[in-house]
C-alpha positions in Angstrom: 103.3 80.4 79.9 101.0 82.6 77.9 98.0 83.8 79.8 95.9 83.6 76.5 96.2 80.3 74.6 94.6 79.1 71.4 93.7 75.4 71.4 93.1 74.5 67.7 92.3 70.9 68.9 90.7 71.3 72.3 90.0 68.0 74.1 86.3 67.0 74.0 85.4 70.3 72.4 85.3 69.2 68.7 86.1 72.8 67.8 88.9 75.4 68.5 88.6 77.5 71.6 90.7 80.0 73.6 91.9 79.4 77.2 92.6 82.3 79.6 94.6 81.9 82.8 95.2 85.1 84.7 98.7 84.2 85.9 100.2 87.7 85.3 99.8 88.8 88.9 102.3 89.9 91.6 100.8 87.1 93.7 101.4 84.4 91.1 103.6 82.6 93.7 100.4 82.1 95.8 98.8 80.1 93.1 97.5 82.9 90.8 93.9 82.7 89.6 90.9 84.3 91.2 92.1 83.7 94.8 95.4 85.6 94.5 93.7 88.5 92.8 91.7 89.2 95.9 94.5 88.4 98.3 96.8 91.0 96.7 94.3 93.7 97.3 93.0 92.9 100.8 95.8 91.6 103.0 97.8 94.9 103.2 94.7 96.7 104.3 94.1 94.1 107.0 97.5 94.8 108.5 96.9 98.6 108.3 93.6 98.0 110.2 95.5 96.3 113.0 94.8 92.6 112.3 97.6 90.2 113.2 96.0 86.9 112.4 93.7 85.5 109.7 91.3 82.6 110.2 89.7 80.6 107.4 88.5 77.2 106.3 88.5 74.9 103.4 89.1 71.3 102.3 92.4 69.6 102.6 92.9 70.1 98.9 91.7 73.7 98.8 93.5 76.1 96.5 92.0 78.9 98.5 93.6 77.6 101.8 97.0 77.0 100.1 97.0 80.5 98.5 96.0 82.2 101.8 98.7 80.4 103.7 101.4 81.6 101.2 100.1 85.1 101.0 99.9 85.5 104.8 103.5 84.2 105.1 104.6 87.0 102.6 102.6 89.6 104.6 103.8 88.5 108.1 100.3 87.6 109.2 99.5 84.5 111.3 97.3 82.1 109.4 94.9 79.6 111.0 93.2 77.1 108.6 90.4 74.8 109.6 90.5 71.9 107.1 88.0 69.1 106.4 88.6 66.1 104.2 87.5 65.9 100.6 84.5 63.7 99.8 86.8 61.3 98.0 90.4 60.3 98.1 92.7 62.7 96.4 96.5 63.2 96.0 95.9 67.0 96.4 95.0 66.8 100.1 98.3 65.6 101.7 100.4 67.6 99.2 98.5 70.9 99.7 98.5 70.4 103.5 102.2 70.1 103.4 102.5 73.3 101.4 100.3 75.1 103.9 102.4 73.8 106.8 105.6 74.8 105.1 104.2 78.3 104.6 103.8 78.6 108.3 100.1 78.2 108.6 98.6 76.6 111.7 96.4 73.8 110.6 93.3 72.6 112.5 91.8 69.3 111.2 88.1 68.3 111.5 86.3 65.2 110.2 82.9 66.7 109.4 81.5 70.0 108.4 79.3 70.0 111.5 82.4 70.7 113.5 83.3 73.8 111.5 81.4 76.5 113.3 82.5 75.5 116.9 86.1 75.1 115.8 86.3 78.5 114.1 84.7 80.2 117.2 87.2 78.5 119.5 90.2 79.6 117.4 88.9 83.2 117.3 88.2 83.3 121.0 91.7 82.0 121.9 93.3 84.6 119.7 91.3 87.4 121.3 92.2 86.1 124.8 95.9 86.4 123.7 95.2 90.1 122.8 95.3 89.4 119.0 92.9 90.9 116.5 91.8 88.0 114.2 90.0 88.4 110.8 87.7 85.7 109.4 88.5 85.3 105.7 85.6 84.0 103.6 86.9 81.7 100.9 86.1 84.3 98.2 87.3 87.3 100.2 85.5 90.5 101.0 83.2 91.4 98.1 84.4 95.0 98.4 87.8 93.8 97.3 86.8 90.6 95.3 84.4 92.2 92.7 86.9 95.0 91.7 89.7 92.4 91.6 87.8 90.2 89.2 86.6 93.2 87.2 90.2 94.2 86.7 91.0 90.6 85.7 88.4 91.0 83.0 90.1 94.2 81.8 93.4 92.3 81.6 91.8 89.6 79.5 90.3 92.1 77.1 93.6 93.8 76.6 95.3 90.5 75.8 92.4 89.6 73.5 92.8 92.8 71.5 96.5 92.3 71.2 96.4 88.6 70.2 97.8 87.2 67.0 95.1 85.5 64.9 96.2 82.0 64.2 96.4 80.7 60.7 93.4 78.6 59.9 91.3 80.0 62.8 87.7 79.8 61.7 86.3 82.3 64.1 85.6 85.9 63.6 88.0 88.4 65.3 85.7 90.5 67.5 86.7 93.0 70.1 85.9 90.5 72.8 85.0 86.8 73.0 81.3 86.1 72.2 81.1 83.6 75.1 83.1 83.1 78.2 82.8 79.9 80.3 84.0 79.5 83.8 83.7 77.3 86.9 81.2 78.9 89.4 81.2 78.2 93.1 79.6 81.0 95.1 79.4 83.2 92.0 81.6 86.0 93.3 84.2 85.6 90.5 81.4 85.5 87.9 79.9 88.7 89.4 83.2 90.6 89.2 83.9 89.4 85.6 80.4 90.4 84.6 81.1 94.0 85.7 84.2 94.1 83.6 83.1 92.4 80.4 81.3 94.2 77.6 77.5 93.7 77.2 78.0 91.8 74.0 79.8 89.0 75.8 77.8 86.1 77.3 79.2 85.0 80.6 78.2 81.3 81.2 79.0 79.8 84.6 79.2 76.1 85.1 78.2 75.4 88.7 80.4 72.9 90.4 78.2 72.4 93.4 75.2 74.6 94.1 71.8 74.9 92.4 71.7 77.5 89.6 69.0 79.6 91.3 71.0 80.0 94.5 74.1 81.0 92.5 72.1 83.5 90.4 70.6 85.1 93.6 74.1 85.6 95.1 75.5 87.0 91.8 72.7 89.5 91.5 72.9 90.6 95.1 76.7 91.0 94.8 76.4 93.2 91.7 73.6 95.3 93.2 75.6 95.9 96.3 78.6 96.9 94.2 76.6 99.3 92.1 75.0 100.9 95.3 78.4 101.4 97.0 80.2 102.9 94.0 79.3 106.4 93.0 80.7 105.9 89.5 81.1 102.2 88.9 81.5 102.7 85.2 78.9 100.0 84.3 75.2 99.7 84.0 73.2 97.0 85.8 74.4 93.8 84.2 72.2 91.4 86.2 70.1 90.4 83.2 73.0 89.2 81.0 74.7 86.2 82.8 73.9 82.5 82.9 74.4 79.6 85.2 74.2 76.0 84.2 73.9 73.4 87.1 73.6 70.2 85.1 77.2 69.2 85.5 77.7 69.2 89.3 78.2 65.4 89.5 77.1 65.2 93.1 78.4 68.6 94.3 81.6 70.0 95.7 84.5 67.5 95.8 82.5 64.9 93.7 83.5 64.1 90.2 83.4 61.3 87.6 86.6 59.2 87.8 87.1 59.9 84.1 87.7 63.5 85.1 91.1 62.5 86.6 92.4 61.5 83.2 90.9 64.6 81.6 92.6 66.6 84.3 96.0 65.2 83.4 95.4 65.8 79.7 94.3 69.4 80.1 97.1 70.2 82.6 99.7 68.8 80.2 98.4 70.8 77.3 98.0 74.1 79.2 101.1 74.0 81.3 99.0 74.8 84.4 96.9 72.6 86.7 93.4 71.7 85.8 92.0 70.3 89.0 89.0 67.8 88.8 86.9 69.6 91.4 86.6 73.1 89.7 88.3 73.7 86.3 88.2 70.2 84.8 84.5 69.7 85.8 83.6 73.1 84.3 85.6 72.5 81.2 83.7 69.2 80.6 80.4 71.1 81.3 81.4 73.7 78.7 82.1 71.1 76.0 78.6 69.6 76.5 77.1 73.0 75.7 79.4 74.1 72.8 77.1 72.9 70.0 74.9 76.0 70.6 77.9 78.3 69.8 79.2 76.8 66.5 79.7 80.2 64.9 80.9 82.2 67.9 84.3 82.7 69.5 84.5 80.8 72.8 86.9 81.4 75.7 87.3 79.2 78.8 88.3 81.2 81.9 90.7 79.1 84.0 90.1 80.3 87.6 93.2 78.6 89.1 95.4 77.3 90.5 97.9 78.5 88.0 100.8 76.4 89.3 101.4 72.7 89.1 101.0 71.1 92.5 101.9 67.5 91.4 103.8 65.7 88.8 101.5 64.7 85.9 
């Protein structure tokens, strides 16, 4: 598939838009997207630092957990995953659990988030008793790796944007970069890294899929400030005043979504050739469409954060 696609008749949008999926990665087998970008940079360093096992957590339908299991398999690292059920029934749960298991991950199931901390501590303690050196993997990866990885993803998109063929009949001006970039925002780490890599003229609009906007904004600002403080020559000025988060389309928070999103998910996945899941990318896409009237004369790009492989038959 092409990483940069032009949708002349984008569903729900009532106008043409661009879609970007960063599938052009060595770790595309792991699911591509924002998760694999960080995995590719960090796992080799963990091995060099003496870690033999990775411990993490996610839902039974987690793209992060599936990607981490596959990446650890390829890097000969033992992988322990603590999994909790999604808030609603989903075909993704059993299928992705099977993929994690087939990759060699050791799965630990819990029924409620209140069990998470004690379960994680127990796994780490058992590994340490065995003489292993485990590493706790946050779902977004270490920000020292995550922000540069997402910054580099922004650079790849800009290169593709500059080399694109302008489609006949496209009623958008051909600028050096998109005027507006929309994406699904969870913790905000991906948005922070993209912000560092995108030019000042591009508006980066996050659609929160779970958390209040103010919480996301605080985490993005802190992540960027930490990055600027720890890099002698980061190559960017402080961009904390030029990003936006909209939290009006959370639909109840993580794992919750309108049942109509299931059909939209199938429609978008079929059109794109990659999976649009209802929890992140489909919810954010619908949120973007609700805001597009404000950008009638601007070029708009939707950043697909992953997964970049089909996990089920549409």
